[in-house]
C-alpha positions in Angstrom: 0.0 0.0 0.0 1.4 3.4 -0.9 2.2 5.7 2.1 -0.5 8.2 2.7 0.2 11.9 3.0 1.0 13.5 6.4 -1.8 15.5 8.2 -1.8 19.3 8.5 -0.4 19.4 12.0 2.9 18.3 10.6 2.8 21.2 8.2 2.3 23.7 11.1 5.3 22.1 12.8 7.7 22.6 9.9 6.4 26.1 9.2 7.2 27.1 12.8 10.7 25.6 12.5 11.4 27.5 9.3 10.1 30.8 10.7 12.4 30.2 13.7 15.4 29.5 11.4 14.7 32.8 9.6 15.0 34.9 12.8 17.6 36.8 12.9 42.4 34.1 20.9 43.5 31.0 22.9 41.3 29.0 25.3 41.7 28.6 29.0 39.0 27.6 31.4 36.6 24.6 31.2 32.9 24.9 32.2 30.0 22.7 33.2 26.3 23.2 33.1 23.5 20.9 34.5 21.1 19.9 31.7 17.7 18.2 31.9 15.1 16.9 29.6 12.1 19.1 29.2 9.5 16.4 28.9 9.3 12.8 30.1 9.2 10.0 27.5 6.5 7.7 28.7 2.9 8.5 27.6 3.9 11.5 25.6 1.7 13.1 23.0 3.9 13.0 19.9 2.0 15.9 18.2 3.7 18.1 20.8 6.9 17.6 18.9 5.4 18.7 15.7 4.3 21.8 17.4 7.8 22.0 19.0 9.5 22.0 15.6 7.2 24.8 14.5 8.3 27.0 17.3 12.0 26.2 17.9 14.9 28.3 16.7 18.9 27.7 16.5 23.1 27.9 17.8 32.0 27.8 24.1 36.3 27.6 24.2 37.4 26.5 27.7 36.5 22.9 28.6 33.2 22.6 30.4 31.2 19.6 31.5 27.5 20.1 31.2 25.2 17.3 32.4 22.5 17.3 29.8 18.9 15.9 30.2 16.5 14.9 27.5 15.6 12.3 24.9 15.2 13.5 21.3 12.3 11.3 20.3 8.8 12.4 19.5 7.6 10.0 22.2 10.0 11.8 24.6 10.7 15.4 25.4 12.4 16.4 22.2 13.9 19.2 24.2 16.9 19.7 26.4 17.6 22.2 29.1 20.4 23.0 31.5 21.0 24.7 34.8 23.2 27.8 35.0 24.1 30.1 37.9 24.2 33.9 37.5 25.0 36.8 39.8 26.7 37.4 43.1 25.6 35.6 45.2 24.8 33.1 42.4 21.3 31.9 41.8 20.3 28.9 39.7 18.2 29.2 36.5 16.9 26.5 34.2 17.3 27.5 30.5 16.5 25.6 27.3 19.5 24.7 25.1 19.3 25.5 21.4 21.8 25.4 18.5 19.5 27.4 16.3 19.5 30.8 18.1 22.0 33.2 19.5 21.0 35.1 22.7 20.9 34.0 26.3 18.0 35.5 28.2 16.3 34.9 31.5 13.1 36.2 33.0 13.5 39.3 35.2 12.0 40.5 38.4 10.1 43.2 36.6 8.6 40.8 34.1 5.1 41.2 32.9 3.1 38.0 32.3 6.1 35.7 33.1 5.0 32.3 34.4 5.0 31.9 38.2 5.2 28.1 38.2 6.2 25.3 35.8 4.6 22.0 34.9 8.1 20.5 34.6 8.4 20.3 38.4 11.1 23.0 38.7 11.2 26.1 40.8 11.2 29.2 38.6 13.5 32.1 39.5 13.3 35.7 38.4 16.6 37.5 37.9 17.0 40.7 39.8 19.9 43.0 38.5 19.8 45.0 41.8 20.1 41.8 43.8 23.5 40.9 42.3 26.5 42.9 43.4 28.2 42.0 40.1 25.3 42.9 37.8 24.9 46.1 35.7 22.5 47.3 33.0 23.9 47.8 29.5 23.4 51.3 28.2 22.5 52.0 24.6 25.7 53.9 24.3 27.9 51.0 25.2 29.8 49.1 22.6 27.9 45.8 22.9 24.6 47.6 22.1 26.0 49.5 19.1 27.7 46.4 17.8 24.5 44.4 18.2 22.4 46.9 16.2 25.2 48.1 13.8 25.1 51.7 15.1 23.9 53.9 17.9 20.2 53.7 18.3 18.1 56.8 17.5 17.4 58.9 20.6 20.0 57.1 22.7 21.2 58.6 25.9 23.5 57.3 28.6 20.6 56.7 30.9 18.6 54.5 28.4 19.2 50.8 28.6 19.9 48.7 25.5 16.7 47.0 24.7 15.9 43.8 22.8 12.7 42.4 21.4 12.2 39.1 19.6 9.0 37.6 18.1 9.1 34.0 17.1 7.3 32.2 14.3 4.7 30.7 16.6 3.7 34.1 17.9 5.6 33.8 21.1 7.7 36.8 22.1 10.2 38.1 24.6 11.3 41.7 25.2 13.5 43.4 27.8 17.0 44.9 28.1 20.6 43.7 28.2 22.6 43.3 31.4 26.1 42.1 32.2 26.7 39.8 35.2 28.9 36.9 36.4 28.1 33.4 35.0 29.1 30.4 37.1 29.9 27.0 35.5 31.9 23.9 36.2 35.3 23.8 34.5 36.7 20.4 33.5 39.9 19.9 35.5 40.7 16.2 34.9 39.1 12.9 33.7 35.5 13.2 34.9 36.5 16.0 37.3 35.4 19.6 37.5 35.9 22.8 39.5 34.0 26.0 39.7 34.7 28.8 37.2 33.1 32.1 36.2 33.0 34.7 33.5 31.2 37.9 32.8 28.6 37.7 30.0 26.0 40.0 28.6 22.5 38.6 28.3 18.8 39.6 28.0 16.8 40.5 31.1 13.3 39.5 30.0 10.7 42.0 31.1 7.8 40.8 29.0 6.9 37.4 27.5 4.0 36.6 25.2 2.5 33.5 23.7 3.8 30.1 24.8 6.7 31.7 26.6 4.2 33.0 29.2 2.5 29.6 29.7 3.1 27.5 32.8 2.9 23.9 31.4 6.5 23.8 30.0 7.9 26.9 31.6 11.6 27.5 32.0 13.6 30.5 33.2 14.9 31.4 29.7 16.9 30.2 26.7 20.6 29.8 25.9 21.5 29.7 22.2 24.6 28.4 20.6 24.4 30.3 17.3 27.3 32.0 15.4 26.3 35.6 16.2 28.7 37.9 18.0 26.1 38.4 20.7 26.0 34.7 21.6 27.5 33.5 24.9 30.0 31.4 23.0 31.1 34.3 20.8 31.5 36.6 23.8 33.7 34.1 25.7 35.8 33.4 22.6 36.3 37.1 22.0 37.5 37.4 25.6 40.1 34.6 25.0 38.3 32.3 27.4 37.4 29.5 25.0 37.6 28.3 21.4 34.6 28.7 19.3 34.0 24.9 19.2 31.2 22.9 20.8 29.8 19.4 20.3 26.9 17.2 21.4 26.2 13.5 21.5 22.4 12.8 22.0 21.6 9.3 23.2 18.1 8.1 22.1 19.0 4.5 23.0 19.3 4.9 26.8 18.7 8.7 27.1 20.9 11.6 27.9 24.3 12.1 26.3 27.1 14.7 26.1 27.2 18.4 25.2 30.7 19.9 25.3 32.4 23.1 24.5 36.0 22.7 23.3 38.1 20.7 20.9 37.1 17.0 20.7 40.2 14.9 20.2 38.5 11.5 20.7 36.7 10.3 18.7 38.2 11.6 15.5 35.6 13.5 13.5 35.6 14.2 9.8 34.1 17.6 8.8 32.4 19.4 5.9 32.6 23.1 5.3 29.9 25.4 6.6 28.5 27.6 3.9 29.6 31.2 4.7 27.4 34.2 5.3 24.4 32.1 6.3 22.2 32.6 9.5 22.3 28.9 10.3 24.5 25.8 10.0 24.1 25.3 6.3 26.1 22.6 4.5 26.5 21.4 0.9 24.8 18.0 0.2 26.0 16.0 -2.8 23.9 12.9 -3.0 21.6 10.5 -1.1 21.9 6.7 -0.9 19.2 4.3 0.3 20.2 0.7 0.9 23.5 1.3 -1.0 21.7 2.7 -4.1 22.1 6.4 -5.1 18.8 8.2 -5.7 18.6 9.7 -9.1 17.7 13.3 -8.2 17.8 16.5 -10.3 20.8 18.7 -9.6 18.7 21.6 -8.3 17.8 19.5 -5.2 21.4 20.1 -4.0 21.7 23.8 -4.8 22.3 26.2 -1.9 20.9 29.6 -1.2 17.9 31.4 0.2 15.1 29.0 1.1 17.0 26.0 -0.3 19.9 23.8 0.6 20.6 21.8 3.8 20.5 23.0 7.4 21.8 21.1 10.4 19.6 22.0 13.4 19.5 20.0 16.6 16.8 22.4 17.8 14.3 20.6 15.4 13.1 17.2 16.5 12.2 15.7 13.1 13.8 15.8 9.6 12.2 17.5 6.6 12.9 16.7 2.9 11.7 18.3 -0.3 8.7 16.5 -1.7 10.5 14.8 -4.6 13.3 13.5 -2.2 10.7 12.4 0.4 8.8 10.4 -2.2 11.9 8.7 -3.6 13.2 7.9 -0.1 9.9 6.4 1.0 9.6 4.3 -2.1 13.0 2.9 -1.6 12.6 2.2 2.1 9.4 0.3 1.6 10.4 -1.3 -1.7 10.5 -4.8 -0.1 7.5 -4.2 2.2 4.6 -3.7 -0.3 2.2 -5.6 2.1 2.6 -3.1 4.9 -0.6 -1.2 5.9 -0.1 2.4 7.0 -2.2 4.4 9.5 -1.9 7.9 10.7 -1.5 8.3 14.5 -1.3 11.8 15.9 -0.3 13.1 12.5 2.5 10.6 12.1 2.7 7.8 9.4 2.8 4.6 11.4 2.7 0.8 10.8 2.9 -2.5 12.7 6.2 -4.5 12.3 7.3 -7.6 14.1 11.1 -7.9 14.4 14.1 -5.7 14.2 13.6 -2.6 11.9 17.4 -2.5 11.5 17.3 -6.0 10.0 14.3 -5.3 7.8 14.8 -1.9 6.4 17.7 -0.1 4.6 20.2 2.5 5.9 20.1 6.0 4.4 23.3 7.9 3.8 23.4 11.6 3.1 26.7 12.5 1.4 28.3 16.0 1.9 31.1 18.0 0.5 34.5 16.7 1.7 33.5 13.0 1.4 31.5 13.1 4.7 28.6 10.8 5.1 25.7 11.0 7.6 24.5 7.4 8.4 20.8 7.3 9.2 19.8 3.8 10.4 16.2 2.5 10.6 16.2 3.0 14.4 17.0 6.6 13.6 14.3 7.4 11.1 11.7 5.2 12.7 10.6 5.7 16.3 8.7 3.2 18.4 5.3 4.3 19.7 4.1 1.1 21.4 4.6 -2.6 21.0 5.6 -3.4 17.4 4.2 0.0 16.3 6.7 2.2 14.4 6.3 5.8 13.1 8.2 7.6 10.5 10.4 10.5 11.6 11.1 11.9 8.2 8.5 14.5 6.9 7.5 15.9 3.6 8.6 19.5 3.7 6.8 20.3 0.5 3.4 19.5 2.0 4.0 21.7 5.0 5.4 25.0 3.9 6.0 26.8 0.6 9.2 28.2 2.2 10.4 24.8 3.1 9.6 22.9 -0.1 13.2 23.1 -1.4 15.0 22.7 1.9 16.5 19.7 3.7 16.3 20.3 7.5 18.1 17.6 9.5 17.0 17.4 13.1 17.6 15.5 16.3 16.3 12.1 15.2 19.0 11.7 12.5 21.7 13.6 14.5 21.4 11.4 17.6 23.8 8.6 18.6 26.6 10.6 16.9 29.2 13.0 18.1 28.4 16.2 16.2 31.2 18.9 16.3 30.5 22.5 15.4 34.0 23.9 14.7 33.3 27.6 14.2 37.0 28.4 14.4 37.5 26.6 11.0 33.9 27.2 9.7 33.2 23.4 9.6 30.8 20.9 11.1 31.2 17.1 11.3 30.1 14.0 13.0 30.7 10.3 13.6 28.6 7.4 14.8 29.2 7.0 18.6 28.0 5.4 21.8 26.6 8.6 23.5 26.3 6.9 26.9 30.1 6.6 27.1 32.6 9.5 27.1 34.5 11.7 24.8 37.9 13.4 25.2 38.4 17.2 24.9 41.6 19.2 24.8 42.3 21.7 27.5 44.3 24.4 25.7 45.5 25.8 29.0 47.3 22.6 30.0 47.5 20.8 26.7 45.9 17.7 28.3 43.0 15.8 27.0 40.3 15.0 29.5 37.5 12.6 29.5 34.0 14.0 29.6 31.4 11.5 30.6 27.7 11.3 30.0 25.7 12.3 33.2 22.4 11.7 34.8 21.5 14.9 36.6 17.7 14.9 36.5 15.5 14.0 39.4 12.8 11.4 38.8 10.1 13.9 39.3 11.4 16.1 36.5 12.7 13.8 33.8 13.9 10.3 33.3 16.8 10.8 30.9 19.8 13.1 31.1 22.7 14.1 29.0 26.1 15.6 29.9 26.7 18.9 28.3 30.4 19.6 28.2 31.4 23.2 27.4 35.0 23.5 26.3 35.5 27.2 26.0 34.1 30.5 27.3 30.4 31.1 27.7 28.8 33.7 25.5 25.3 35.2 25.5 22.9 34.1 22.8 19.2 33.7 22.8 17.3 30.5 22.1 13.8 30.5 20.6 11.2 27.8 21.1 
């Protein structure tokens, strides 16, 4: 039976993801952040992840160990968040982690319509600039503000704070002003060992939230982005000579959790492909696609790069979206030997019943990129289990869901999981290799020249989430904002 088309909810999901994507010296210390998963896996409503993709947006040099929580499956949270400490004395804040956006922001004491409680079982904390002896408001006359906006803002005076305002594709919004304060994190000091470190960063003090950012069900204290912008936390730390502009993640969808690190990964060895310059996101050049060892015969325009076309790597998106022609050819090849399978739509996902191992019964997909780099996507990556012997398809038809996305390949968490993915912004490259994300990686401490093991961690309490990942930051921490 031919695979049916995906329902409209999936279209809304990709549209939000696309709108989100359209938004605008040596290393020393090592740092660590506590990261949790935003949703539990069991009993999850998988349409939440379609909605999540619609609203998510995406982007350290010292070595930092950041215990990360989450499981990037539609039946799980699909989101990751960490704990950071800001101010003097330091207070703890839970912020969502995103590779598709740039600014770090947290809700402020003066916030209008900020959530007072969270359905995630965490205590929300409002940042008070006057309550921190190390905090200060950024004036519109200061260099950070002028660099952010390209020039001095009209009507600017020394007494006027540097404001920010962001509206996301799902209608959510955040507005406030920039402040500078001390950020505390755990520096990697040996194999599986850390010590406290700190650095000053400039970040957003959220005074007003709208849309889903003001709801209580999945509320967090803010967002930290790992984008390329000079306003990002990573970029600020790199500019200060604290870290290299390199970070990596290894998301474990087999047992949950994983690793998220800032710094130069020396084990495992990772092959890279160039990042396309002057793009807002992590765009790469795809050359071809194999399914089951056979190259798909696709027209050359499928692999062209530019505005609203090409390939984007975005761990902030849960699923993977393909142009309509690519999607149909991939589907036909995957189910070529399973013509008797009956499909059904469950919560807007294409699903089917299968007895046995999907890895034994279905072919591997390989996306080939410039520089002879392949991305292996196994059946357990592009299918996700939604009950006993029930499997659903994690690849989506971008052509059905958005005119803006019809010519784009958007590779999300499902196909990036169970791999070490390295974002080498120093050399404008990105790369990956298949890996056991419940083990450890080794990162280089440029201060000592030593390579230290960074382990996967389980940092979440049972009441908050059931899977955790270790986020290792190997560089300085820079302000950037993350968009749901």
